[in-house]
C-alpha positions as CSV (number, residue, x, y, z in Angstrom):
1,M,-33.1,72.9,4.2
2,S,-33.9,69.6,2.8
3,F,-35.8,68.8,-0.2
4,K,-38.7,66.5,-0.4
5,F,-37.0,63.9,-2.5
6,E,-34.1,63.4,-0.2
7,K,-36.4,61.7,2.1
8,L,-37.5,59.1,-0.4
9,I,-36.0,55.7,0.2
10,V,-36.3,54.9,-3.5
11,W,-34.3,58.0,-4.4
12,Q,-31.5,57.0,-1.9
13,K,-31.4,53.6,-3.4
14,A,-31.3,55.2,-6.9
15,V,-28.4,57.2,-5.9
16,D,-26.8,54.0,-4.5
17,L,-27.2,52.3,-7.9
18,A,-25.8,55.2,-9.9
19,A,-22.6,55.1,-7.7
20,D,-22.2,51.4,-8.1
21,V,-22.7,51.6,-11.8
22,H,-20.1,54.2,-11.9
23,E,-17.8,52.0,-10.1
24,L,-18.7,49.1,-12.3
25,T,-17.9,51.1,-15.6
26,K,-14.5,52.1,-14.3
27,A,-13.3,48.5,-15.2
28,F,-14.9,48.6,-18.9
29,P,-12.4,48.7,-21.8
30,K,-11.5,52.1,-23.4
31,D,-13.5,51.0,-26.5
32,E,-16.8,51.0,-24.5
33,L,-16.3,54.5,-22.9
34,F,-18.5,56.4,-25.4
35,I,-20.7,53.5,-26.0
36,L,-22.2,51.2,-23.2
37,S,-20.3,52.8,-20.5
38,A,-21.8,56.3,-21.1
39,Q,-25.3,54.7,-21.9
40,I,-25.6,52.8,-18.5
41,K,-24.2,55.7,-16.5
42,R,-26.7,58.2,-18.1
43,A,-29.5,55.7,-17.4
44,A,-28.5,55.2,-13.9
45,D,-28.0,58.8,-13.1
46,S,-31.6,59.3,-14.7
47,V,-33.4,57.2,-12.3
48,S,-32.6,59.6,-9.3
49,L,-32.6,62.7,-11.4
50,N,-36.3,62.0,-12.5
51,I,-37.3,61.3,-9.0
52,A,-35.7,64.5,-7.8
53,E,-37.3,66.5,-10.5
54,G,-40.6,65.3,-10.3
55,S,-40.9,65.8,-6.6
56,T,-40.8,69.5,-7.0
57,G,-44.4,70.1,-5.7
58,Q,-46.0,70.0,-8.8
59,S,-49.4,67.8,-9.1
60,N,-49.3,64.1,-8.5
61,A,-50.0,63.5,-12.1
62,E,-46.9,65.3,-13.0
63,F,-44.7,63.5,-10.3
64,N,-46.2,60.3,-11.6
65,K,-44.9,61.1,-15.1
66,F,-41.5,61.6,-13.9
67,L,-41.6,58.4,-11.9
68,S,-42.7,56.8,-15.1
69,Y,-39.2,58.2,-16.6
70,A,-37.3,56.9,-13.7
71,L,-38.9,53.6,-14.1
72,R,-38.0,53.4,-17.9
73,S,-34.6,54.4,-16.9
74,D,-34.2,51.7,-14.2
75,I,-35.2,49.0,-16.8
76,E,-32.7,50.6,-19.3
77,V,-29.9,49.9,-16.8
78,V,-31.0,46.3,-16.7
79,G,-31.0,46.2,-20.5
80,C,-27.4,47.5,-20.3
81,L,-26.3,45.0,-17.6
82,F,-27.4,42.2,-20.0
83,L,-25.4,43.7,-22.8
84,A,-22.5,44.0,-20.5
85,K,-22.9,40.5,-19.4
86,K,-23.1,39.1,-23.0
87,R,-19.8,41.2,-24.0
88,N,-18.1,39.6,-20.9
89,L,-17.5,43.0,-19.2
90,I,-19.2,42.2,-16.2
91,Q,-18.9,39.3,-13.8
92,E,-22.0,37.3,-12.6
93,D,-21.9,38.4,-9.0
94,N,-21.9,42.1,-10.1
95,F,-24.7,41.5,-12.5
96,N,-26.9,39.8,-10.0
97,K,-26.3,42.5,-7.3
98,L,-26.9,45.5,-9.8
99,Y,-30.0,43.6,-11.2
100,K,-31.4,43.1,-7.7
101,Q,-30.9,46.8,-6.9
102,C,-32.9,47.5,-10.1
103,E,-35.7,45.2,-9.2
104,E,-36.2,46.7,-5.7
105,I,-36.2,50.2,-7.3
106,L,-38.7,49.1,-9.9
107,A,-41.0,47.7,-7.2
108,M,-40.6,50.9,-5.1
109,L,-41.2,53.2,-8.1
110,N,-44.5,51.1,-8.9
111,S,-45.7,51.3,-5.3
112,L,-45.0,55.1,-5.1
113,R,-46.8,55.6,-8.3
114,K,-49.9,53.5,-7.2
115,T,-50.1,55.9,-3.8
116,L,-50.0,59.0,-6.1
117,K,-53.1,57.5,-8.1
118,T,-55.3,57.0,-5.0
């Protein structure tokens, strides 16, 4: 049996983002373990988790609310990426890759939210 959210490409991309962020933070110094490392991982995980939770067959308005949470978490990941870049914890190519993933997810979340309103 499959769940509705598993078919959503935006959810699949959010899971990929979380995996990529997890790999990235493995290289962060120990003094960031409970600071930026934990924050960016929670935010990245939250994107896919909110999409999944919101898709439970409730109303479109309820799903839209959870997609809004996912969108905000996606933007939080971007904020964390800028902090990591400023602290020299991330290389430019990794920053750009993850930033683009976040941009794509943001656009997909916005598109999905628009379809729920119509």
